[in-house]
C-alpha positions in Angstrom: 6.7 -40.5 -6.1 4.5 -37.5 -7.2 5.8 -35.3 -9.8 5.8 -31.7 -8.9 5.2 -28.2 -10.7 8.0 -26.5 -8.7 8.6 -22.4 -9.3 12.2 -21.9 -8.8 11.9 -18.2 -9.1 11.9 -17.0 -5.6 10.2 -13.6 -4.5 13.3 -11.7 -4.3 14.0 -12.2 -8.0 17.7 -12.8 -8.0 17.6 -15.6 -10.2 18.9 -18.2 -8.1 17.1 -21.4 -7.4 15.7 -22.1 -4.1 17.8 -24.4 -1.9 18.3 -28.1 -3.0 17.3 -29.2 0.2 14.3 -27.8 0.3 13.7 -29.3 -3.7 14.5 -32.7 -2.1 12.1 -32.0 0.8 8.9 -31.6 -1.6 10.1 -34.4 -4.1 10.3 -36.8 -1.2 6.9 -35.9 0.5 5.2 -35.3 -2.8 4.3 -32.1 -2.2 1.5 -29.9 -4.2 2.8 -26.5 -5.8 3.9 -24.4 -3.2 1.7 -22.2 -1.3 3.4 -19.0 -2.2 1.5 -18.8 -5.7 -0.6 -16.3 -5.1 -2.0 -13.0 -7.5 1.2 -10.7 -8.1 -0.3 -7.1 -7.9 3.0 -5.1 -7.7 6.3 -4.7 -6.3 8.7 -3.2 -3.8 11.1 -0.5 -5.3 13.0 0.5 -2.3 12.6 -0.9 1.4 14.8 0.4 4.4 15.4 -1.8 7.6 12.2 -4.1 8.8 9.5 -4.9 6.5 7.4 -7.6 6.7 4.4 -9.1 4.4 1.9 -11.2 6.0 0.5 -13.4 3.5 -3.1 -14.8 2.7 -1.6 -18.5 3.5 -0.9 -16.9 6.8 2.8 -16.8 6.4 4.9 -13.7 7.4 8.1 -13.0 5.8 10.7 -10.2 4.9 9.8 -7.8 2.0 13.2 -6.4 0.5 13.8 -4.3 -2.5 12.4 -6.1 -6.2 10.2 -8.0 -4.3 6.8 -8.6 -5.4 3.9 -8.0 -3.7 0.3 -10.2 -3.4 -3.2 -9.6 -3.4 -4.2 -9.6 0.5 -0.8 -9.5 1.7 -0.3 -6.7 4.8 2.7 -4.8 4.7 4.0 -3.7 7.8 7.1 -1.4 8.7 9.3 -1.5 11.8 10.4 1.4 14.0 12.7 3.5 11.5 12.0 1.4 8.7 10.4 2.5 5.2 9.0 0.9 2.1 7.8 1.9 -1.4 5.8 -0.3 -3.2 4.3 0.2 -7.1 1.6 -1.2 -7.8 0.1 -3.0 -11.3 -1.3 0.1 -12.2 1.3 2.2 -11.2 -0.2 3.6 -8.0 2.9 4.6 -5.8 2.6 3.7 -2.1 5.0 5.2 0.4 4.8 3.3 3.6 6.3 4.8 6.7 7.5 3.7 10.0 5.2 1.8 12.0 2.7 1.2 9.9 0.5 -1.3 8.2 -1.0 -1.5 4.8 -3.4 -4.3 3.8 -3.6 -4.8 -0.3 -7.2 -5.7 0.3 -8.8 -5.7 -3.8 -7.1 -5.2 -6.8 -8.8 -5.6 -10.3 -7.2 -3.6 -12.6 -8.0 -4.0 -16.4 -5.7 -1.3 -18.2 -5.5 2.7 -18.1 -8.4 4.6 -17.4 -10.7 1.3 -17.2 -13.2 0.4 -14.5 -11.8 -1.4 -11.4 -11.6 -2.0 -8.1 -8.3 -1.4 -5.8 -9.0 -0.9 -2.0 -6.3 -0.6 0.5 -6.9 -1.1 4.3 -4.5 1.5 6.5 -5.0 0.4 10.1 -1.8 2.7 11.4 1.1 4.4 10.7 1.7 6.9 8.1 1.3 6.4 4.2 2.1 8.6 0.8 -0.3 7.6 -1.6 0.1 8.6 -5.7 -2.8 7.7 -7.8 -2.3 5.0 -10.6 -3.7 4.9 -14.1 -6.6 3.1 -13.4 -10.6 4.9 -13.8 -10.2 7.3 -10.7 -13.3 5.8 -8.7 -11.6 2.4 -8.7 -9.8 3.7 -5.5 -10.8 3.6 -1.8 -8.5 3.9 1.0 -9.8 2.6 4.4 -8.5 3.4 7.9 -10.3 2.8 11.0 -12.3 6.2 10.8 -12.2 6.9 7.3 -12.9 5.8 3.8 -10.7 7.8 1.2 -11.2 8.4 -2.6 -9.1 9.9 -5.0 -9.5 11.8 -8.4 -5.9 12.1 -9.8 -4.4 12.7 -6.0 -0.9 12.8 -4.2 -2.0 12.5 -0.8 -0.4 12.1 2.9 -2.4 9.7 5.3 -1.9 9.4 8.8 -3.9 7.0 10.8 -4.5 5.6 14.2 -7.3 3.6 15.5 -9.3 6.9 16.6 -8.0 9.7 14.2 -7.0 9.9 10.7 -5.4 12.9 9.0 -5.3 13.4 5.2 -3.3 16.2 3.7 -4.1 17.0 0.3 -0.6 17.9 -1.7 -2.0 17.8 -5.5 -5.4 16.6 -7.2 -8.5 16.3 -5.4 -9.6 13.9 -2.7 -13.1 12.5 -1.2 -12.6 12.0 2.6 -15.5 10.4 4.4 -16.1 9.4 7.9 -17.5 6.0 8.3 -18.6 3.1 11.0 -15.9 1.1 12.2 -16.0 -2.1 10.1 -18.0 -0.5 7.3 -16.3 -1.4 4.5 -18.0 0.4 1.5 -16.5 2.5 -1.2 -16.4 6.3 -1.1 -19.0 6.3 -4.0 -21.5 4.6 -1.8 -21.0 6.9 0.8 -21.6 10.4 -1.1 -25.0 8.9 -2.7 -26.0 10.3 0.8 -24.2 13.6 -0.1 -25.9 14.7 -3.2 -22.9 17.3 -4.3 -23.3 19.0 -0.8 -19.8 17.8 0.3 -18.9 21.7 1.1 -21.6 22.2 3.1 -20.4 19.5 5.6 -17.2 20.9 6.5 -16.6 21.6 10.4 -19.8 20.1 11.4 -18.4 18.1 14.1 -21.5 16.5 15.3 -22.4 13.2 12.8 -25.8 12.8 14.1 -26.9 16.5 12.4 -25.1 15.5 9.3 -26.7 13.6 6.6 -23.4 13.7 4.3 -20.8 11.6 5.7 -18.1 13.3 3.3 -15.9 16.4 2.4 -14.1 17.3 -0.8 -10.5 18.4 -0.6 -10.1 20.6 -4.1 -6.9 22.5 -3.4 -3.3 21.6 -1.9 -2.1 21.5 1.7 -5.8 21.2 2.8 -6.1 18.9 5.7 -9.1 16.9 7.2 -9.3 15.3 10.6 -11.5 12.5 10.7 -12.5 10.7 14.0 -16.0 9.5 15.2 -17.4 12.6 15.6 -16.7 13.7 12.0 -14.3 15.6 10.0 -12.6 18.9 10.3 -11.2 20.8 7.3 -8.7 23.5 7.1 -5.3 24.4 6.0 -2.2 21.9 6.9 0.1 23.4 9.2 3.4 22.8 8.1 4.6 18.8 8.4 1.3 18.2 9.4 2.3 14.7 8.7 5.6 13.5 8.4 7.1 12.4 5.3 7.1 8.3 4.9 10.3 8.5 2.7 11.9 12.1 3.1 14.6 12.9 0.3 17.1 12.4 3.0 16.8 9.2 2.6 18.7 9.3 -0.9 15.7 8.4 -3.3 15.1 11.9 -4.7 11.6 12.4 -3.7 8.9 10.1 -5.9 10.7 9.6 -8.8 12.8 6.8 -9.9 15.5 5.4 -7.4 18.4 7.6 -7.6 20.8 5.1 -6.6 20.7 1.7 -5.0 22.5 3.6 -1.8 21.0 2.1 1.3 18.9 -1.0 0.1 21.7 -2.0 -2.4 23.9 -4.4 -0.8 20.8 -4.7 2.5 18.1 -6.1 -0.3 20.8 -7.8 -1.7 21.8 -9.9 1.3 18.2 -10.1 2.6 17.3 -11.6 -0.9 20.0 -14.3 -0.6 18.7 -15.3 2.6 15.3 -15.1 1.3 16.2 -17.7 -1.7 18.0 -20.1 0.8 14.7 -20.2 2.6 12.7 -20.1 0.0 10.2 -17.9 1.5 7.3 -16.9 -1.1 7.3 -15.8 -5.0 5.1 -16.0 -7.6 6.0 -15.4 -11.4 8.4 -13.3 -12.5 10.2 -10.9 -10.4 9.4 -7.4 -9.5 12.4 -5.2 -11.2 12.5 -2.1 -10.1 13.8 0.8 -11.8 17.6 2.1 -11.6 18.6 5.6 -13.3 22.1 5.0 -14.3 
């Protein structure tokens, strides 16, 4: 019988062991280390209703409060569902209803250090608050845009044909990109030579040598389609907040109380432990204020 290096800590971090039945099955068949041993890059601070994660292994499992999230995991929220994710560099991702965000790349060496942190948002809404990595490390891809940040709080709404970006705070670089052109904002900006401001409202991309524009002040809205980029002042509620304060989480600071996700997260966590979906190493522990 093969020996097994079995990880008994599950994704939810409740401190319980996986089902004895599963342990017996693994020992009986001599399985190797479980497939959920993947690179942890953050965790779920809060979850409301139905949020799933599709892992690089091909498994699709629920995401509940306190879960780890992993490199190459695609996080999907259902209707009326939301999640707050905090990455290891302190980036905050607030995923709105009916949204999909894949955690494509994460190379983080510490505050201000060079690295690569890339997200691929295929649909829905997202609030993105920059972490403490070097600001040039970040790229957010949508079907029509590549977005770079420079210490930023952004609201993003994406569909297959259009991306809207509202700059709440800081500076953002928004570039039109060709479909399936996964290059960084820095690469796209090389064509601009500092002329992003000249490229606003030029809707015919055939006449533009620069595919990017800069959002420099709060409440600017960039709309990116296959025809180009339009920039203007964002109307009220141009993009619905993915996690409004009405849900009881006090905006974008620490969770003020377990509230809606407390009991649901605990029940879902127990269920996940029994089915031993996936985990790797110590669980993510969200901060809950007294």
